[in-house]
N, C-alpha and C positions, 0 to 999 in steps of 0.2 A: 300320496306316498312321498312323491318328489318333494312337496312342499315340506314335510317333516324332515327329510333329509338335509335340505337347505338350511331349515332351522336349527338342526343338530349342529350342522357345520358352523353356523355363526355362533351358537352357543359355546361350542369348543374354543373358538377364537376368543370370545369374551372371557371365559373362564381363564385361558392360559394369560391372557393380558391382564386379569385381576390377579393372577399368581404372580405374575412379573412386578406388579406393584407392591405385592407384599414383600417379595424377596428384597426390595430395596430397603426395607425396615427390619426384616428376620432373616438374617443370613441362613443359607441352606443347612448348614451343620445344626442348627437350632430347629429344624423343620425336618426331621428324619422321614416322615411320611412322604415328604415330596421326593427325597432322594430314592426311597423305596420305589415309588411310583415310576419315576423316571428310569429306574434300572430295569424295571420289569417290562415296561412298555416299550422302550427303545430297543430291547432284545427279543421282542415277541415274534413268534412264527407267523403271526397274522399281520398281513401288509399294512391294513388300515390302522391297527393298534399302533404299529410302528410309526406310521405318518403322525398320529396324534402324539404319541411320545415325544417324537422330534419336534413336532409343533410347539409342545409345551417347554421342551428344552431350549429351543431358540429364543423363545420369549423371555423365560426367566434368567438366561445366562446374558442375554443382551442388556436386560435391566440392571444387571450387578455382576459384571463379568469377572472382577477382581475376587469375590466371594467364593467363586468355584475353582479357584487357582490349584488348591490341593488335588482337585479331581481332574487336571488338565490331561495327564497321561491317559488315564481311563477314558476320558472323552476322545482323544485322539485315536486311540485304538478302536473306539466304536466307530468314529468316522471312517476310518479305514476300510471297515467292513461295510458300511452303508454305500460309500461311493462305488463299491465294486458291483452293488447290484443296479445296474444301469437301466433295468426296466422299470424301476420305481423312482421316476424323476422327481415326484414330489418330496419323496423322503430325502433324495440328494439335496434338494433345494433348501430344506430346513436344516439340513447338515451343514451345508456351505454358510448359511447365514450365521449359524453357531461359531464356525470357525472363524468367519469374518470378526465376530464380537470379541473373540479371545486372542486374536493373533497379536495384538500391541501389548499384551500383558504376558506373553510367553517369554522365556528364557532359554538359556544355552541348554538346559536340561531337557527341554522338549524339541531342540532343534532337530535330531535325527528323525524323531516321529513326524515332524512337520514336513522336512524334505522328502519323506518316503511317500506323503499323501499328494504331492504335486502331480506325478503322471496320472494318477487316478482321479484326481480333480479335474484335469484338462478333458479327459475322457468323458466324465460325467457331465461337464459343461457342454460339451458337444451334444450329447443326448438331450439335455435340458434346453438347448436352443431349438432342436427339432420339435419338442414338446410344447415349449411356452416360452417365446421370445422376450416378454416382459419379464418373467421370473428370471431367465437367464442374464439380461441386462443388470438386473438388481444384484443376482449372485456374483457377477464379474467385479463387485466391489472388494472381493476377497483379495484380488490382484493389488488393489491399491494399498490395502492393509499390509500386505506381506512385502510390498516394495518399500513401505515406510518403516517397516519394522526394524529395531536395532539389531535383531539376529537375522544374519544373511541365510534367509531359507530359500528365497527365490533365485539368487545369483546362479547357482549351478544349472538352473532349469530356464534362465533367461532366453536362449535361443528357442526353446520348444515353445515357450508362452508367446514370446513376441512375434516370431515369424510363422511357423506353421498354423498356430492357433489364432491370435488376434489379427494378423494381416491376412494370410492366404486363406485361411478357412472361415474367418467370421467376416472380413471386410470385402475381400475381392472376389470369392468363390461364387457368391449367390447374392445378387442384386436385389432379390426379393425380400432379404432379411429386413426387419425393421429398423427404421431410422436410429431409435434410441439405442439399439443393440450395437449397430455399427459406430455410432458415436461413442459409446462406451467402450468399445475396443480401441478406438483411436485415442480416447483419453488415458487408456492404460499405456499406450504406446507414448504418448507425450510424458506421462509421469515417470515412465522407465528412463526415458532420455534425460529428464530433468534430475533424476535422483542417481541413476546407474550410468552416466554417460561414459565413464571409463570402461565398464563392463561392454557397453554397446560397442565401443571402438574395438576393445580387445578381442571380441568374438567376431569382428568383422560384420556387424549386423547394418552399419549405415547405409551401404550400398543396397542390400535387399529391401530395406525399408523404404528407400527413395524410390526404388523400382516398382513399388507397390503403390506408394503414395502419388507420385507424379502423373500417372495415366488418369487416375480418377479425378485429380485436382483440375487437370486440363481437358477434361472429357467435355463433350456437347451434351447439354442437358436433354433428357427425353422431352418429347413433345407436352406441352402443358406445365412442366417444372422449371421453365426458364425464369431466371432472375428478372422481376419486371423493369429493373433498371437498364437491362440488356436489350430490351425490345425496342426495335426502331419505332413502332407506332404506338407505344405505351404512353399513357396520358400521365404517368408519373405519380399518380395519386392513389395507387393501390395499398390499402392498408392491411391487406391480409397478411397471414403469417408467412415467413420465409418458406419457399418451397423446400420439399424434401431434400432434391439435389443439391441446392444451394447450401442448406443446413450441413449437409454432410461435407460438402467442400470447404467449409468455413472451419471444420474440425481438421482437414488436412492441411490448411493454411496453419492452424495452431500447432501442428506437429513441426512443420518447417521453422516457425517462429521459436519454438522451445530449443530445436537443434542450435539455431543461431545464438540463443542466449546460453547454452550450457556446453557447446563444444568448440574445439579450436578452429578458428576460421579456416587456416591453411588446409586441414583435412576435411573440413565441411566443404569447401568450395572446389576441392579437387574432384569430388563425387558429384557436387550439384551443378556446376556450371555447364558440363556438356549437356545434361537434360535440360536446363533452362535455355541454353543456346539453341538447342534443336527445336523447342517450343517457339521460341521467338521468330526462328526462320520459317516456320510452318505457315501452309497455306490456310490452315484452318484458325478462323479468328479466336475460337475458344482455347486452342493451343496457345496462341500468342498472349491471350489474357492470361492463361496460367503461368506463362513465364514471366510477365509482369508482376503479376500478384507475389510470386516467389521472391523477386528483387525486392518489392516494396516490404515484405515481412523480415527481410534480411537486415533492413537499414537500422534497426534499433541494436539487435544483439551483436552484429558485425560492423558497427559504425567505423570504427578505426580501420579496419582492413579495407572497406570500400572507400573511404576517405584518401587513405595514403596510395592505394593501388589500383583503383579502378573507377573512380568518381567520374572522369571525363566521358569514359566509355558507356557508363549505365545512364549518365544523363543523356549523352547521343540517342540512346535506345529509347529513353523515355520522350524526348522531344520528337522523334519519328512517330512515337505511337499517338501523341497528341494530333497529328495530321493524318492519321489512319482513315482509311475509307468506311471501316466498321465501327460501330458506336459500341461495341462490346470492348473493343481494344481501346478506343478513346476514353471509356469510363475506367478502366484498370490503369491507363496512364496516368490520369488524374490522381487516382488513389496513390499511385507509386510516387508521383511527384510531391504529394502531400506528406507522405511518409519521409522522402528524401529532406525535404524542407524543414521537417520537425526533428530529425534524428542525425542529419549530416552537417548541422550548422558548426562553425560559421563558413565553413569551406564552400557549401553549395551556393551561398549568396553571391560569391566571386563570379559565378556564371550568370549573374542577373542580366547581362546584355543579350544572352541567348534565350533565356528561359522568360523573361517578363514580357516581351513582345508575343510570345506563343500564348501565354496565359491570358494576357489582355485582349489578344484576339479571339481567343476561344470564348471568352466571357461575354464578348460583344456580340457573338452570334448565337448565344444560348437560347434555346426554346424554353421558355418559362415553364411550359407543361412538365417538362422533364426535370422535375425537382430533385430528384436524386442526382443527376449530373451537375445541376446548379450547386448543390451542396458539396460535392467533392471539389469542384472548382474553386469555391470559396474556401474550403479546407486547405487546398493547395496554396491558394494566394496568402491567407492570414499567416501560415507557417513560414512562407517565404520571406514575407516582409519583416519578420521579427528582428533580423539581423541586418537589414538593409540600411539603416541609418541614413546618412546623408545622400546616399545614392538613390533614395526614394525620390529625390526633388525632381528629376526629369520625366518621372512616369505620374507624379501627383495630378497634373491636369486631367490626364486620361482616366486615372482611378477615380478621382472625384466626380467626373462627368459620369462615369459608369454607375456610381453608387447613388449619386443624386437623382439619376434618371430612375433607378430602381425604386427609390422612395416616393417618387411624384407621379411615375406613369405606369405603375402596375397595381392590380387589386389583389395580387397574391401575397398574402401575409407572411409565408414562409420566405419567400425572396426578399421581402422588406426586413425581415429578421436577420437573414444573412447579410443584406447590405449593412445594417446598422452594426452587426458585429465586426464587420471588415472596417468600417469607418474607426472602430476603436483600435484595431490592429494598425491602421494607417496613422492614427494619432500618436501610438507608442513610438513609431518609427519617425514620424514627421515634426512632432512636436509643435514649435511655434511656427513652422512652415504651413500649418494647416490654418492659420489665423484668417486668411482670405475667405475661406469657406466655412468658418464658425457660424454666421448668421443663418444661412440656409440649413445647415445641420441642426441648429438648436430649434428653429422653427419646425422642423419635421419631428424632432424628439418630444417637443411640447405637445404636438398635436396626438402622439402616441400615448403620452403618459396622462392625458386629460380624459381619454376614452375608456371607461372601465367596463366595457363589455367582457365576456368570459372569453370570447374567441381571440381578444387582444392580448391576453394574459402573457403569453410566451414572448411576443413583441415587447410588452411592456418591461419585463424583467430584463431583457436584452437591452432595451434602450437606457434603464437605470445603469445597467454595467457600464456602457458605452459613455454616459454621461460623468461617471466616476473617472474614467479614463481621462476624458478631456479636461475635468478639473485638476488633475495632477500633471497634465503635460502642456496644455494650451498657453499656459502663463497666467500668473496671479493677477496681472493688470487687466486681463481679457476676461477671465471668468469671474473675478470678485463681484462685478455688478449683478451677477445672476446667482450668487450664494443664497441670500436670504430667500429668493424665490424658490430655489431648489429644495431647500430645508422645509418649507411650507407645503411645496408639492409632494415631498416624500411622506410627510405627515398626512396629508390628506389621502394619499393612496393607501397607506396602511389602516387608516381608519375605515375606508371604503371597501377594502378588498382582504379577505382572510385568505392568505396564501403564503406559505413558508418561503418559497423562492423569492417572491416580491419583496417580503420582509427583509429577507437575507440580502438582497440588492440595494434595498434602501438604507440598509445599515452601513453598507460600503460606500454609498453616496455621502451620507452624513460624515463618514470618516474621511473622505477625500475633501470634501468642502471645509472641514477643520483644518486642513493643510494650507489653504489659501485664505480663508476669513473665518477664523475660530470665533470672531466677535458675534457673527451671524447666527451662531448656534446658541448662543448665551440666552436670549429671551425664550428659547425653547427647550433649555437643558432638562427641565423636570420632565417634560413629555417624552424626550428622546431616551434619557436614561431609564424611565419607568417602562417604556415600550421593550428596550432591550433586555431589562431585567426579567421582565415577564417571559420573554423568549427563553431566557436561561432557567427559569423555574418551571416553565410549562412541561406538562407530560402529554401534550397534545402529540398525536402520531404514535402513541404506544396502545396497540389493540390487544386485548386480553381474550382468549376464548376459554370459556369455562367448560367446554367439552373436554372429554379425555378420551383416550383410545380404547379404554375398556367398554365405552357404550358403543356397540357396533350396530350400524344399520344396514338393512338389506340394499343392495344397488338394484334400483328401479329396472335396470337393463338384465338381471338375471333371467336366464331362461328356465321357465318352470318345467321344461321337459327334459332337462339334463337328468342323466343316471346317476346313481349314487356314486359310482367310481370317479366320474369326471368332476362331480362337485367337490369331492374329497381332495382333488388334485389342485382346487383353486388355492391360492394363498390366503385369501380373506384380507389382504391388504388393500385391494381395490375398494372395499366397502369403507375403508376408513382413509382413504388417502385425502378426503377433503374435511376429515374431522380433527381438528388441530388440538394439541395437548395445550397445557397451561404454559404460555410462552409470551415473552415480550418481544414485539417486533416494532423496532424504531425504523421509520423510514428514513432514507438518506437525506431527504429535503430537510427533515426537522434537525438533523444532526449538523447539517451545513449551515442552518440558520443560527444555531447556538454558536458554533464555531465563528462565524461572521460577526456576531454580536460581541463575543469576547474580543476579537481583533479590533472591532470600531471601538469598544469602550477604552481599550488601551491607548489607542491612537488619539482619540478625543481628550482623554485625561492628560497626554502628553501635551497636546496643543493648548489645552486650558492652562497648565503650569506655565507655558510661555506667555499667556496672554493676561489672565487675570487670577490672583491668589484667591479671592473670595469664592469665585466659581469653581476653582479647583477643589476647595476644601468642600464645598457643597456637594460635588461629584464624587470626591473619594468617600465621604460619609455614606453614600449610597452604594457605590461600586464595589469597594473592597469587602464589605459584609456578606455581599451577595456572592462574590468570587470564593469566598471561604467556604460559604454554604455548599456551592457547587462542587469544590473539590471534596468535600466530605460525603455529600449524598449523591451526586450524579452516578449514574450507572455506566455511561459512555466514555470510554477512554480517550476518545478523540476530543470530546468537549472538555474534559478535565486537562488534557493537553494544551487546549486552545486558552484556557483560563490561566493556568500557571504561566504561558508565555506572555499573556497580557499583563498578569499581575507583576512579572519580572520587569516588564517594560516600564510600567507605571512607576515601580520603586526606583528603577533606575534612573528615570528622568526626574521624578520629584523628591528623591532622596529622603532627608528627614520629615518633610511636609506629608509623605505617605504614611509616616508612623507617629504623626502628631497625637492622635487619639490614644488615650490611656488604655494599655492592654492589646493595642493592636498589633505590637512587635510580638507579643508572646503569642497571639491567635495565629499571626502568619507563621512563626517558627514551628508551631505545633502541627499545622497544616502540612508543612513542607515534610516535618519529621514523619507524619502519618504516611506520606506517599513513600517516603524512603524505606519505610517499615513495612510497606504494602498492607496498610490497615484502612485504607478507604474502600468504599462501596464498590467502585469500578473494578478494584484488585481482588475482590473477594466472591469472584464467581459471577459478578454482573457484567453487563456489556452485551454487545449484539451477539446472540448465540449462532449467528452465521459466521462468525470469525472463525478460522481453523486455528489450531494450536499454534502454528508457525507465525501468524499474524498476531495472535494475542500476546505472545513472547515478545514479538517486536514492539508492540504498543507498550508493554510493561516496561521495557528498556528506555523507550522513549520518555514515558512519564517520569521515570527515575532521573533521566538526564536533565529534563526540564526542571525538576524539583532541585538537583544539584546546582544547577545554574544559577538559582535564585539565592543560594548560600552566600557566595561571595558579594553578590549585588546587596543583600541585606547587611553583610559585614560593613560594606562601604557605607551604607545609610546610617548604620548605628554600630559602633565598633563593640559594644558590650554583647552584642548578639551572638558572638562566635563561642562564647562560653557555654551557651546553651546546647551547642551541637557537637562539641568536642567528643563526648563520650560514645556518640554514634559512631564516629570515624575510627574509634580506637581498633587497631587490627587484631583479628582473632585467626588462629591457625586454620579453622574451618571455612574461612572466607574463599570465595573463588577467586581465579585470576581476574574476572571481570570486576567482581567487588573491590579487590585490592586496588586495581587500577583506577577505579571511579573514586574510592575514598581518597587515596592519595592525591589524585588530581583535583579534587575538589578542595582538599586542604590547601593545596599549592595555589589554586586560583583565590582562595578566600585570603591567604597571607599577601598574595600579591594586591588585592584590593585594599589591604592595610596600609600598603605604602604611601598612598596619596591621601590618607585619612587623618585629620587633625587627632593626635593622641594614638593613632595607629601604632606607632613604634613602641610605647609602653606596654600595649596590648600583646604586640608580637613578644616583646622580651619576656612578659610574664608567662606565656605559653611556650617559650622555647625549651624549657626543660622537659615538657611532656611531649612536645612534637619532635625534637631531635631522634629520640629512639625509634619513633615510628618511621620517619623519613630515611635514618640510616638503614633500619631493616629493610625498607623498600628498595635501596640502592643495592642491597645483596640479594634481591629476589631473582628468581629463575626466570621470569617473564621480561622482555624487553620493554614493553610498555609500562609496567608498573616500575622498573628502573628508571625510565625516562621522566615519568611523572615525579618520581622522588628526587632525583638529580635537580630538576627544575624547582621543586619544593625547597630544597635546601639553599638554592640560590636567592630565591624571594624571600626565604626567611633571613638569610644574611642582610638583604637589601632592607626588608621591613624592620628588623631589631636593631640593626646597626651595631654600634660598639658593644651592645649588651652581650652579643654572642661571640665576641671576638676571642674569649678564652677557648671557644670550641674549634676555632680555625685550624689549629694543627691537626685535630682529629679529621676535620672535613677534608683538609688537603691531602692527608695520608689516604683517606678512603677514595678520593678522586684519582690519585696516583695509581693505587692498585686497580680501579676500574679501568683507568685509560689502557692500562698495560695489557687488558684482556678483553676489552669491549669491541665488539664488531659492528654493532648497531649504530648507524651514522646519526639517528635522532638522538641517542643517548649521548654520543660525543658532543654533538651539537650543543645540546643543553648544558654539559658538563663546562664547556668552555664560556657559555653564556654566565653560568652560576660563578665561575671564577670572575668573570668581569663585574659582576655584581658585588662580589666580596671585596675587590679592590676598590670600587666605588663607594662602598659603605664604610670601609675602615681600612685604608692603605696601610697603616702601621702594623696591622696584624698579619699581613701577607709578605712572605719572604720574597721579595721582587726579584732578586738575582736568579731564584730558581723558576719563579713564575713566568719570566721573560720567554722560557721555552714553551709554555703553554700559550703565551701570547702569539708566538710564531705559528702555533697549530691552529690559533683562533682565525688567522688570516686565511688558512684554507677553509675552515669550517664556515666562515661568514660567506664564502663564495656560494654555499648551498642555500643560505637564505639571508642575502644581504640586507634586505628591507628590515628585517627583524633584528639583526644581531649587530650590524655595522655600527650604529650609533653606540651600543654599549660598549663595543671594541674600542671605538675612539676615546670614549671617556676614560676607559680604564687606561689606555696608552697616556693619556694626558695626565692622568694622576700619577702615573709611574713616572713620566718625565718631569713632573713638578717635585716629586719626592726626591729625586737624585739631583736636582738642580737647587 
């Protein structure tokens, strides 16, 4: 009997998932039988029928939420009734999942109904937590959707959601609650702080949140749940997952970090520092650890506040912690120092006389077995060295003795890897001062790179990275004799080892070698470019599962003795958690490999251009077609960005040589235009599905920026190119502010590139009649950024076209005069005066100098804001004015 119940349960889930797939292609309005079934089952008096109906509803709505928009009000009324029945937690669970699915699609017309649900939603979640914590953790996703919704549904309920429910009831009241549930509650608090920080401050929630967060963050872990790195007798090789207590503490740290990033430092520190100071003064080592961790995570978001108001005092605290008698505190102190060294530069490096001896002393006494502490010590050291520059000289003997000792006198591969990485950081700071230590360093690196055993892989990739740094820093005379050997070594490694990280580091090495000895790459240019192009074209790392969620398998751990009601209360998601749909999963290592291949190809092409034309032509004939193919067909935005950046660098350095092949100019211009019009594969739903909407929008904007940067570069390389693109930049009333600013800015940069191109003046003159209306309209725009770019554009148009546009000078001067009388944005005034200087330089006779001298006096003030940029222009315009009058 029980087996048949389980079978029916699984069949119901399978059928609901099948229905969901069908709804993606057949809207509910064209499937009236589905709507009838949903209406009858969700309102049934039979609890099991309601559960089945709500299960089906949650699946079909989640598959196509926008198609159900005409039914939202009816659904919200249904949810209100379902959430009131707190005894049927499974029904509440399905109801909340459906609410989560539609939240981002709701508008102001549903706002009142949505708000009325919040109190019932909180009560239902409390009962769901008692019934099924896993379901409750998933259902709490609804808060994320409500917070991110454009309709302010949750703001009036922020206090009740954050304090009584998420913090006091879910996080701190019952330590037996599941880790995933408590972590989810904390992530809701972090999201609340990130998105609604003003509301948190307005409702005085900062202090209550900290009062809950701080005691748990600094609590002594229960026996058996200690962080292995904090144990005095730990061997440091514990590869098990993070203990429950530690994982929860990490989430508390994330909450503090989010506060630092999104709240005013003055208000945050007023509430935070008393709690932190109390922890730091405590006899309990875990409370001291909590205080140090708090200071550490504040370093990024509150960097300016710490640097200007409390750097000395917090560094003294960290110094004391490094000498603490308890290893728990010393470990936290190392982490804090690493954070300070990373985020508080360059000010923190001024304290090197106090901090470096402590770090060096600490490292000299490290126990190799406690590799977690070793890692933190090296992390702090590398970040601290970044801005040390010449001050590193006095520490260099001790530093290199420590690093070389680690390379020669230990069998611990992780310690060797850390030492090799630190040598790279030392090389970046010391540069030629590292020459006396170069022979033993190279001897060690060669030994690591010739051993292709699997356990050496991580050490090998780090050795390649450090070798690349040495090539760029140690000096050409010192490294050049090794250049050819490095190229051969890299090719042998990539041939013997199939690993994306190792290939990525090898490409960086080839790129670095090209900067000191490009001729050493020429004999191997075909092999190198073929290898990199294979990486760009490769689909390795993309794994596709042909299973779909409608094929549900029984969990082997199902209890055959469960009763029917308990079976029906199961979600069914557990059976399909490990059954993926048809997705494309691209591992980060493969994306990084493609990006580094792009960068390396760009730099190698630049060095070949300086070295040998024949090799350059051969390289360009292989590289550019591949780049164009990647722009059109690659799914990953990051890879396309890398290709566009590399292609821009090649064209900028090679100029006409890059466009020598017939049709190449047209191919590149079409590729750029496709990106700008969002017609490439990566802009059409492709890419990593793990990216959230905010990150995708950021990547799309960066793609457009890289494409836009290519336009003036191409204009400089081929002046005829500009005609191909002008129609795209024609202003339309529907354009957003960002579009207008981008378009006018790109036009201006392209005009500026024509200033120094042979024949550019004639091109600018021919375009002036079409460009002037666009730029003049931009000067009158309501957005300061658009005005700024437009004024700059008029100035460079005058400079590029010269006397050809002199008849338009009276109109431009009148426009500038009107703008200056009401403009408040300093950047616009800045570019206005620079534009006037350019007009005088290009055609002195067209400017009424007796009036313009007034502008010249204004320019004296303007150039003080950016003297390195505009003072030369100002001097030239004044000299022309003097010459005219004399």
